[in-house]
N, C-alpha and C positions, 0 to 999 in steps of 0.2 A: 313283202320279202325281198325286192329288188333295192329298196330304199334301205331294208336294214343291213343287208349286204354291203352295201355302197358304204354304209358308215363304220361297218367294222373295217373294211378296207381302209378305208380314212384315217382311222384309228390307229391302224397298226402303221401305216405309212407313217404317220404324225411321229409316233414311236420311235421306229427307225431312222427317222431323219435326227431326233433330240438326240437318241443314240448314238447316233455317228458323228454327231456335233460335239460331243461330250469326248467322245473316243479322240476326235480330232486335237482339241483343244488340252487332253492331256497327253499327248505327244509331241506338240508344239511346246507344252509347259517343261514336261520333262528332258527335252532337247536343248531346252536354254537353260535350265536347272543345274545338268551337268556339264552342259560348255563353262558355263560361269564358274562352277567346281573345279574346272580345270584348269583356272588361272586363280581364283580366291580360295582361302582356305575355309573348310566348312566350321563356323564358331561354336556348334553345337548338334549333339546327335539326338536321336528320340531315346535311345539308351540312357544318355546321361539325365534327361529329364525323368524317367520313369526310376531309376535309382534311386535320386534325389527325393521324387514321391513316396518310394518307400520308407526311405530314411525318416520322413517326416512323417507317415504312419506308424514309425517306432518311434516316435519321438525326441528324432535325434536331428541334429544340425545337419544343413545342407553341407555337401562336400565335395568340392571337383576340381580337384589338381589336372592341370592340363597345359604345357609350355610347347608351343609347336615349332620345329627344327628341320631346317632345308635337308633336301635328301641329302645332298652332297654333304652335308655335318653330321647324318647320322653314321655312327659306324659301321664299317662294311662287316665287321663281324657280328652285328645285330642286324642287318639286312641277310646276311647266310644264315645265321641263325632259325630267323621267321621263316624263309622259303626253304630249309632243310626240314625245320620241325612240322611245317603248313602244307606245304606244293612245292615239291621238289621238280615239278615239272612248269613251275611258273611262266618261264621265258618262254616255253613252246606251246602252250595251249591259247585259246581264243576265250578264255573264261573258265571253262568246262573241262574238270579230267572225269571222262566217261569211265574210264578203269575203275577209277576210286569211287565212284559215284554206285556202280555195278557192286563192288566189293563188299562197300559197307554195307547196301541194301542185304546182300546176301548173307552177311555178319548179322545184321540187325535182324532177319527173319528167324535165322538159327536159333539164338538166345530168347527170342520170344516176347509178349509185352510185360511180363512179370521183370524181366532183367531190369537195373537200374542204368546201366552203363549202357550208352547209345553209341555207335560208331558213326562218325560225321564223314561226309564225303565233300566237303566244300573246300572252292581253291582259295587263296586270296584275294582274287578278283571279286568271289561270290561274296565273301566275307565284309570285306569293302565297301560292297554295293548295299548288303544287309544294314550293315551299322549308318552308313551315311543317309541314305536314302529312306529307308522303313525302319517299323516300329517292332521292337522285339518279339518272337512269339513263334509259334510252328501252326501253320496252315496252308492249305494247298494255292489259296488265293496269294498267300505272301508269298510261298516258293514261286508263282507265277511271275511276280513283281519282279522279284529277285532275279528270275533269269533274264527280265528284260532290262533292268539295268545293269547287271552284268555285262549283258552285249555291248549296252550303251558306253560302259567306261571301257570298254576292252576297243571299240572301233572308234571314240572321242578322246582319250587320255592315251598317254604313252606307259609303259610299263612301270617305268622310274615314276610317275605319279601316282600310280596304283600303290605302288609298295609303299612312297612317302605317305601319301593320306591313311594307308592300314597303320604304319607303325606308329601314327601320330593322334590315333581315334580310340584305336583298341582298347578294351578295357584291361587294366592288370593289375587290380587290386580293386580293395573299398575304396570309390572315389578317385582311381587315378584312373589317368585314359594317357595314353602315348609312352614312348619310349624314355622319352626325356622324362619327365614326370617320374615314372617307375624308377628311373634308375637314380635319378636325385634322392629318392624315396630309400631304397632297398640299399646301395652302393655310395652314395654320397659324392656322387660326380655327374658329370655330364654323359650324356650317351654317346657322346663323340672319343670318349675315352675309354669304350665299354671293352673289355676283351672276351678272349672267346668262351672262356669257362662261364662267365659272367651272361654272357648274350643268351646260350646254350641254358643256363638256369634259368633266365628268365623268359624265354621261348616255352622251357619245358611246363610252365605253368598256364601257357595260353589257356588251353582248354576250359581250366575253371579258375579264373584269377580271384574269385571271391575265397574260395578254399584253400588252394596255394598259393603259400608264402614263399619266394626265393629264400629270406633269413631263415626261413624254417623248414627247411626240403628235408621229406621226407625219405626215406629208402627208396620208393618207386621215383620218384621226383627227379633223386640222385639219378637212377638208371635211365630216366629219359634225355637228362643232361648228356651221359657218355653216349646213348645212341643219337642226338643230334649232334653230338661232336665230332662223332664218326661220319654222319652224314656231312657235314660242312667239310671234311677233307675229301669226300668222293666227289662233293659238287664243285669245290675250286673255286676260284673268284668268279662272279656274275658276269655276265658278259652283255651289257645292255646296248 
């Protein structure tokens, strides 16, 4: 009996040591990864890969339009529209808007599981972490990783870098990623020249870029555009 007990303790110890090593290597790897992307632009995201697999499954040609634009070259209107639409406390929080999360949770609880519209409480930092470092989907495991990477980028990146990466990798249409590719497609010019109305209209489509198109704006999208422009006036210039 003593030998069996000793063997069990030895097994648990080996498992614990193994898990500890895995966790340590993950932390080291993730720190290097996040630090590298502070200076290197992410070449591709898991969502881009998934979307191309979905196109292939539908017998369509792969499609990925994306062109990186430096932070200073992105129109201030686009930056302000994104913050006004998605995360008005972006410059003040450390990655999480607790009040927005609580509000989203209560709203979704009231609507119930049968409702199709789910309200989100993710900040721009959370969306950036999700888009750059994680796979698409909804699960508690992915949410935990999202929180971890959100904290890392808030600590290791500047707010300018977070917003720059966000506006260069987020999905803005079928096979369209980033403000530059979207502006070229929808408006025929660089995102550097984007007007307030154009930026607000594009930001109005952020929640569902596959379904919503700035060139075919519905009454609902135009109303969102109006609200975003109103928020942009309230927000004023972004003080980084």
